[in-house]
N, C-alpha and C positions, 0 to 999 in steps of 0.2 A: 328384381332388385328392389328393396324396401328400405326406408329410413324414417326414424320417428318424424310426425307431422308438424312437429313444433320444436323450439330450443329446449333443451333440458339443463339442469345445473351441473351434471357430471356425465361421464361417459355412459353411452345408452346400452341398454339390454332390451333386446327384441325377444319376445316369447309368445308361444302359443300352446295351448292344451291340446294333446292329441288323445282321442278317444278310438280304441280299436274297434272296427267293424265286427259285429257280432254275427254268428251263425255260420262261420267258415271254418271252424277248428283252430287249432293252435297256429301261432306263428312260426313259418318253417325259416324264414329269412327276413332281415330287414337292413336296408342300407340307407345311411345319411351321407349326402352330398352337399358340401357347404363352401362357400367362399364370401369375400367380402371386397368392399372398398375401403381399406384400411386392414386391420387384423382383427381375428376374432377368435373366441373360445367357445365351443359348443358344449352344452351340458344338458344331460337327461336327469330330471328330479334333483339338479344341484350338482351332479357328478359328471365330470370331464368325460367325453366319449372317446379321447384318445391321447396319447402322451405328448402330441405334437404342441408347440408353443409358436406364438406369433404367426399362424396361418393366416392367408395364403402367401406369406412371405413377400419377397421383392422381386418382382419381374417387370419386363417392359409393359406396364400397364396400359398404354395406349392401344396395343395390339395382342396381349396376352396376359389374362388373369387366370391364375392357377385355382383349382378346387380340390378339396380333400374328400376322401369317401372313406367312410368308417362302417364296420360290421357292427350293428347294434342289435342282432338277433336276440340276444338274451338279456337285453337292457329295457325292454318295453313292458310296462305295466298296463292294465286295461285302461288307466288313465296316466299319462306321463306329460310332465311339463318340459318342453323342448325349449332352451333358451340360448340365444347368441349373444355374448358380450363382446362389444366392440372396442377398439383401442385406434389411436392414429396411426401408428406404424410409419411406414416408408410413404404410404399414400397421402398421408394428410398431415403429418409431422413436420419437423425441421430436417433438411437436408442441405449438405454443402457447407461451407465456410462462411456464406454471406448472410445467414440467417435465414434463408428462404423457407417458407412454409407453402403447404398446399400445393406442391409442385405438380401433382397429378388431378387434383379436384378438390372441390370445397365441402362436399358432403360425405359422411360416412354412410355406409349402407351394406347390406348383407342379402345374399340369396342362398336358398337352401331347399333341398328335396328329400323327403322321407319315403323310401319306398319299402312297403311291407307287402310280403307274400304269405298266404295262408295255406293251411293244410290241403283244402279243395282246389287250390290254384288261383283264388280270387286274389287280385292285387289293390291295395289301398295306396293312395298316393297323397302326401301333405306336402304343400309347397308354400313359399312365402308368397303373401298376397295381403290385401288390405284387411283382412280377418285378423291379423296379428296385432299385437299391442306392443308398447314400449314403455320403458321407465327408466329412471335416472339409476346409476348404480353408485358403490362406494368410491369410485375412482374419480377423485376430483380433477385431477391433472395426470397427463401421460404424454411423454416424449421420448423418442429414443436417445436423444442428446442430454436433455434437461433432467429427466427421471420422472418419478412417478408419486403422487399424493393419494393415500388411501384413508378414507375416515371410517373406522369400524363401527361408528355410532350410527352409520346409515345403512348398515346391513340389514337384510329382511329376510326372514324365514319363509315368507310368502314367495320370494324368488324361485325356489326348488319346490313349491306345494302346487299340485294341479288343483284346480277349481277354486283356489283362494284369489280375491282381487289384491292387486298391489297397490299401496298408497301412491297416489299421484300418478297413476299409470295414463297413458296417453295412446292415441292411435297412431297408425303408421300410414304412409303413402309410399305409391311406387314411384321410383325415379327411372329416368332414361338410362337404359344400358342395353348394349348389343351383346347379346349372349352368344354370339360367333366368336367373342373374344375368350370364352370360358376354355380352358384346357387343363387335362390331368397333369399332375406333377410327374417329372421324370426324376427328379432328384429326391434325396431322402428329406424328412422335416428337421425342424429345428426341435431339439429335446434337451432335457436335463441328462447329463452324462455322468456327473461324479459330485461328491460333495467334500470340501476342503475345509479343516477346522482350523481355528485360530492358532498361530504358533506363540504370539505374544501379545498381551494387552498392556497399554502403558496410558495411566491417566493424567491428565494435565492439570496441574494444581491450581492455574489461574482460573479455569472456567468449568472444570470438572467433565470435560469432554474426554472419551476414551479412544485412542487410537489402537485399531485392532490390525496386527499384521498376520495375515494368512500364509506368509511365507513363500507364495507363489503368485506371480502376476498372471491373471486369469481373467475371463470373460463370463459374466453372468450378473449375479445379484446376491444380496444378503437375505437370508431368511431366519425368522425367529418366532417364538411364542413369548407372550408378555403379558403381565396384569398390572395394571396401574389405575390412577383416578381418571375418569371420564374427561376427554378433552386435552389431556396431556399429549403433546405431539413430539415424538422421537424423530430426530433427524439423522440420516445416514448420508454423509458425503464420501466420495470415493476419489482415489488417485494411485498413480502407478509407484510414485516415489514421494520421499518426505523432504522438507526443508527444515532441518532441526527437529522439533516436535511438531510441526505443522505440516499439513497436506500440502503439497507442491502442485498447484493447479494449473500453472501457466501453460504446460503442455497441452491442457484441455481446450484452450483458446476461449470460446465462448460457451462451450458445453458445460453446463452446471453439474452434471452428474450427481444429483441430489435428490434422495427420496425422503418423504415425510409420511409418518404413520400415526394416525391420530387415534388414541385409545378409547374404548367403549366403557371401562370400568369393569369388564369381566375378563375372561380369559380370551385374548385375541391372538391370532396368527396373521403374520403378515409375509407375503411374497409377491414383489412387484413384477408381473409377468408382461407388462405392457412396455418395459424399457429394457435396457442393458447396458453394462458398464465394462471397461477394462480397468482393472485395479488389482493392486495388492494389498493396498491400505484402505481401511474404511474408518471414519471418523464418526463416532456416534455421540450424539449430545442428548440430554435430557432423559435418559434412561432412568426409570424408576429402580431405586434400590442399587444393588451392586452388579455390574455386568461382569460376568465370568465367562470362560472359554466355553462352558456348555451352554450359555445363553445364545449364541448365534453361530451360524455356519454360512459359507459361501457355497452357492450352487453354481456348479460350472455348466454353461450352456453352450451348444454350438450345433451345427449340423450332424445329422446321425451317421457318422463314418466308422466302418470297421478298420481297426489298425491291423495291417499287413505285413510291415517292414520294421525290423527291429536291427539295432546296432549297440555293441559295446566293445571297449578295448580297454587296455591297461593304463590308460592316462584319464584319470577322473576329470579333468579339466574338459577334454574332448567329450566325455560322456555327458557333462553337463550342457557343453554347447549343443550337443544333438538332442537332449532333453529340451533345451531352449527352442530348437527349431519345431519339435513335435508340440510344444505348447502354443507356439506362435502359428501354426497350422490350425490347430484346433480354435483358437481364439479368432482367428479370420476367415474361417470357412463358416460363415454365419449367413446361411441360404445363398449368398454370393460371396465369392472371393474377394474380401475386402483388403484395402491396404494397412488399416488399423482400426481398432475397436474403441477408442476411449475419447477422441477429440471430436469436434465439429466438422467432421469428414465421412469417414467410413464408407467409402464409395468403392465400387468395383474396378479398381484401376487395371487397365488391361497390361500394362507394362511389368507389373508385380508378378502376375500369374504367367505371363509368357516365359519369364525365365525360371519360374519356380515349379512349373508344372511337373517337369521330371522328378523331382524331390517329393512333392506331394504324391504323386502316383506310387512312388515306393513306399512311403510311410502308411498311406492309407488307400482304400478302394474308394477311388474318387471319379470313377468314370461316369456314374449317374449325375453326381453332383455337378461336375464340369460340363457335362452333355446339356443339362438343364440351363446352365449358364450361357452356353454357346448358341442354344436357340435364341436367347434375347440379344445375344451379339448379332446374329444373323438378321433379326428383325430391325434393330437399330441400323444396321448397315444397309438394309434394303430400303429403308426410308430415307437414306442419305448418300444415294447414288454411288453405293460401293464402298464409301468411307467408314472405317471402324473408328469409332470415338474413342476418346481417352479413357472413359469410364463406361461400364455396362451394368446394369440399366444407366441411361444417361439422363439425369434430372438437369444436367447444365444447360441443355439446350433449351429448357424451359425458362431460363432466366437469363438477363443480361450479364456477359461477364465483364468485370470491371476493366477499364482500359489498362493496356500493358499486359494483362494476364491471358496468354495464350490467344491473342488476337487472331481472328480469321483461322480457326484452328482446321487443320486437314489431317489426313492420315500421317502417323508419325512412325519412324522405325521403332522396333520392339514393341511399343504399345500396341499399335495396329496389327503388327505381326502376330498377336495372340490369336487372330483368326486362324492362322496356319501352325504356328508351333504348339498350341495347345492340343488340337486334334491329332497332330503328329506324336506328341509326347503320350497321348492315351493310347494311340495305336501300338506304340512299341512296348507301353507297359502292360497291356492286356491282350493284344494280338487279334482284336476284332476290326477287321476292315471295315465293318459296318459304319464305324464312327468316321471314317473317311469320306464314305457315300453319303452319310446324313449331312455333312457339313461342307461337302466339295464345292457346292454352288458359293457359299460364303468364303471359302478358301480361295477359290479362282477369282471371285469378284473383288477381292482385296488386291491380289496381285495385278490384275488389269487396271484397276484404279490407281494404283501406285506407278504403273508404267505410264499413264498419262501425266504424271508429275515430274517425270525426269527432266533433266537439263538436256540440251542438244548433244552434249557429249557422252550421254548415257549415265550419268551419275545422279544420285539422288541429293542433290546439293541445294535445292531451293525450297522455301518455306519454313515454317517453325519446326524445330525438333528438340526433344529433351536431351539427345546425346548420353554422355555418360553422367547421367544425373547423379547427384551428391559425390562427385571426386571429393575425397578426403582434404584435398588441399584447397577446395574452393572457399570462398568467403561464405560462413553460415548463412548469410542473407542473399546469397546468389548461387543456389544450388545448380543453376544449369551452366555455370562458369566453369567448365572442365577442361583439362588440358587436352583431352582427345579430340579432334576435330569432328564435329557433329556430322558432317557430310561424309568423312571416312566411315564413321559407324553406321549411318544410314545406308551407304552403298554395300557395305558387307553384309548388313542384315537382307538387303534386297536379293544378295546373291545366294543367302541361306534359303530364303523363303522361295526363290524361284527354283533351287534344287530339290527341294521338299515337294514343292508342286509337281514337278517332272516325275518324281517317283510315285507321288499319289496318284497322278493321272494314269501313269504305267499300271499300277496296281489294279485300278478300276477299270482297265479297258479304254480309257480315253486317249487313244493314240494321237489325235490331231492335237489335242491339248498338250500332250507330252511333248510333242515336237516343237510347239510353238514357246512352251516354258522352258525347255532345253535351249532353244536359241536365245531367250532372253537372259538365261544364266550365263551362256557364254558371252554374250555381248556386255553383260555387267560385269564379269571377270575381266575382260579386255579393257573396259572402261576403267575399272579400279586400278589396273595395273598402269595404265596411260596416265591416269589424273594422280595417282597417290604413292606410286611405288618406284624408287630409284633403282637404278642398275645395281647399287651396293646393297639393296634390299631394305632401306630405310623407308618408312612408311610416313606419309605427311602427319605432323604434329609429334611423331617420335614418342608417343605415350605409351603406357603398357597396355591400355586397353586396345589400342588399334592394332597392336601384334597379337594379342590374345585372341580378338575376333577374326584377323586374317588367317591365323594359325588352325583355330578350331573349326572354322567354317569351310576350310579346304581352298582357300584362294591362292595359296602358294604352294610350290612343289620345288624339289631339287636344292640347288644351292640357295635360292631365294628362301626357302623355308628354313633351311640350316641358318641362314644368316638372321632371319627373324628370331628364331629360337635363342640365338645367341644374344641377339640385341635385347630380347625381352628378359632373359635371365640376368643381363648386365644391369638392366634398369632395376629389376627387383634387388638385385645386391647393392646398388647404389641407394635404394631406399632403406637399406639395413632390414630388408625382407618384412618392413611393414606394407599392408595393404595400401595400394595407391590407385586403386580403380573405383567406380561408381557402380551404379545399377547396370550398366551395360557390360563392363569388363568383368566384375567380380564372379559372375556364375561361370567364367570360362577360362579365367586366368590360370587355375590350378591344372586343368585339362592341357592347356597350351603348354606349360612347363613340363608336363609329364610325357607328352607326346614328343618333344623335342629333346628328350634325354636329360631333363633337368629336374628328376623327382626330388632330389635332395632340397632343391629351393623351394620346390611346393611344399614339402614337408616343413622346411624352416619357416615359412610364410605362416602355414597353418598353426604351428606350435609357438608362434610369437605372442607375448603376453602383455605388451605394452601397446599404447595407442598409435596408430590405428591397426587394429588386428582383431581376428575372430574372437580370440581368448581375452582381449582386454575388458569386454563387459563381463565375462565370467570372473574375471579377477576382481570385480566391483561388486560381485553378487547377483548379477543378472539371472533372471529364470525364464526370460523370453529374449528373441532377437530384437536388437534396436534398429532404428530407422536409419539413424547415423552411427558411424563408428565412434564417435565421441558425444552421443546424446547425453551422457553424463561426464563431466570433466574430472580429472584426477582428484581434485579437491572436494569433489562431491556434489558440486553446483550442476545445473541443469545448462546444456548448451544453448547460448543465447538466440540460435535461429529460430524463426517462427514455427518451423516444422520440426518437432521433436517428440517423436513417438517412442515408447519403450517396449512396443508390440507390433513388428513390421516384418514379415517373414521373408522379403526379397533377398536381403544379404545370407539368409540361411541356405541359399542354394548351394553352399559349398557341401551340405550334406549328401548331395548326389555324388559328388567325387569322392567324399568318403565312403559310401555304399559301395562304389565300383573299385576304387583304388586300395584302400584299406581293407575294406570287407571281401572285396574280390568277386563280386558278382555283377556281371554285365550281361544282357541279352545279346545273343548273336543272331536271333530273329525275333520278330515281335512275338510277344506274349511269353517269352522264356522257355518255349518248347526246345530250343537248343541254346546253350549258356556257356559263357566263358567264366572260368574259375581262375582268376589269376590276381590274388593279393600280392599287393607290393610294399612290404614292410619298410617302415623308414623312421627317421628320428630315434627316439628312445622306446618306441612301442615294442612290447615283448609278446603281446598277444591280441586279437581281435576275434569278435564273434558277429557274424552278420546273418540274418535269415530273412527270407520273403515267401509270404504264402501266394503262389501264382495261381492262375486258373487251372493249372496241372496239379497243384499240390505244393509242398513246402520244399524250398531249396536253402540250404544252410551250409555256411562256411565257417569253420573254426580253425585258426591257426596259432601255433605257439612258435617262439623263436628262441632257442637256447643254443646248444651245439649244433643242432640242426633244425631246419624248418619242418614242422610237422602240420599237415593239413587233415581235418576231418571234413568229409564232404557229404551231404546228403542230398539225394535227387528224388523226386517223386516218379511214379510209373510213367514211361514213356519219354522221359526228359533225357537228351544227351548232353554231355559237356566236353569242352576242351579245358584240360588243366595246363595252365601255363605258369611256369616259374623261370625266371632268368637263370640262363646258363644250363637249362635242362632241355630235353626235347618234349615237345607236347604229348600229353597223355590224353587219350580219347577215352571216354567213359559213356556208358548207356545203360540206363535204368529200365529193367524188365518190368514185369506186371506187379512184381511186389516192392518196386522201388530199390533204391541203392544206398548203402552206406559204405564209403570208401575212406581208407586211410591212407595216406601218401607221406613218405619223409623224404627230404631232400637235403643231402649234405653238399660240402663243398665241391666235391669231385664225383659224386654220382647220385642217383635218385632210386629209392627203393620203395615199393609200395605194396600194401596189402588190401585185398578187396574182399567185401562180403556182401551179399544181398539177402535182405530180409523183409518180410511185410510187418506192419504193426506200426506203433509209436516209436520214432526213430530216438527221440530223447532217451529213452531207456538203454541205448548202446552206445551213446556218444562218450 
């Protein structure tokens, strides 16, 4: 690991000229492996070696630093300049909401190895050492929260030219680093994914600044080419919402989200790849001449994920809601699953992904992405005696938490349960029991740690809990002050976690563990009933969330289940079908209503359009999911609470219910090898179309509701399905080697169906 041997006036570039060995024939293969303390971009003769950005990303740096590998076989000349441009990233820049910097170290550095194999088998190795050189780049400032400053006057063609000295170049020195921390990536890189063009430009008459509306709340940065007098500085500020004709930056808290670009006097191109912003609006100041829609574009940046799940229906607002879920997933799956992408936080909060993992796993292929993150979760946990922290990776442990903020934190329900709930969601989505095996030790360690935190009555009722975080009736400044009793929430979650571990241990042949975890589940269930459930079926705190969790987690049965369902439905109706749950209850309340025979109430909640509801943000033009139901108030002002993000995926977990209940696709076994096709139309919906690319192939369901219910079903080879429509007997389907397209029509008094099997592209016959 090397670093510049002295201070520089800008972000460093480390470089070395590579001369290929002679007399060994042509190059048959060449690989570059690189990593950094900070972030890096590797170039050969000035051209990036790969599409990845901000590598090596963010991991639990104390124990794992990932490296990238690139095939550069066709990129080497006889003389080639290899450069590594370094930025602060997560390692060295600002992290968290207290302005903490240098959470992991005080020096930027890089480590790289170029391996070249020639025609005769000779291998040449070029690695970072004291023979390298360093110089200052054109990046004067870079910070993930605050932005980037680039001075085009400082750019040098010598950076890309082998054999040419760079002005003011200096030497490097080796810095202490344990190479045992190096590990290959499991997940995908951060990449540019798409371009969004401006929808509207508005010039402010007072100062001439231009507000660029991209029409979509997104994550990334702006990019442009420009020509102007040397030394002119263009400033680009970012925000998700406006306050009149001004950016509303209060939700950003201390994050400046400001990029500055100093012109050289020639034709300049700018793209700030060492920062990122969550924004819909960009304020551009001091642009030379007229800024037009063709002058600037937004680059959408996130981890490179494949889209596999799709949903549409007859209600445009529900389609927009679903689109908002997709965009919030993209924006927050930024190397780690973050809570938000815009303010001074952007941390890998465990609770958000714990409840959202099933939704994410349907929309995108997230197995490698989340497994990479789970490795860091396990490392953090391993060094905390089994405790799963609130955020992963966890920089909070590196600096003191202010008094009153999560004092003496320990495992917390839902948040720490991510150690179990996320692998379980991946197992059901993709059918790979290996995910359970790879993370089993972490899963079991979490449950055993929590078991040691229980009260003498067997409930999880002591210590800090987030509970039903952000209950919509809570004071904006007291997001923890929910109606649902936090101990009830925690104990219910413990039951779910212990039942999942029982099943996981059984699948993996861990019979002794399975027996122990089953016993814990049974004790927890008994303790829950003894402490919180009355003979009449009332649950302590009598809030919608406690009923939703007890129902969906299987804590109730028989008359108690029926009574809980009736009580939940009554509470929902008393709230006029407004959402009345926070982080804990919202992902489960629609399922609880559906399972207890109150599908109409679930639809009524979903289709509600005034606050608090899922469609209220849509009615105000939202293009992503908000952190709060009322992040924006009806008058267009921003919620006064300190936490007010307009891009927060957790409450978008309703999309999972939409996929299964409206779309009608539910796995009956992990990986969708056997599937339940059971759309349950409701509200005023007249059609829906849902599709999923599984490991076996494409499953799709399209239904139409007119005088009868018509279903068009597509199954890939080898997949079987149970088709279930209320009032009709189940229909069994099985796809042969060519797959299956099936049409079924269900009337009020009978079911008729026609079946055909054909290989090829199913869309042509739908």
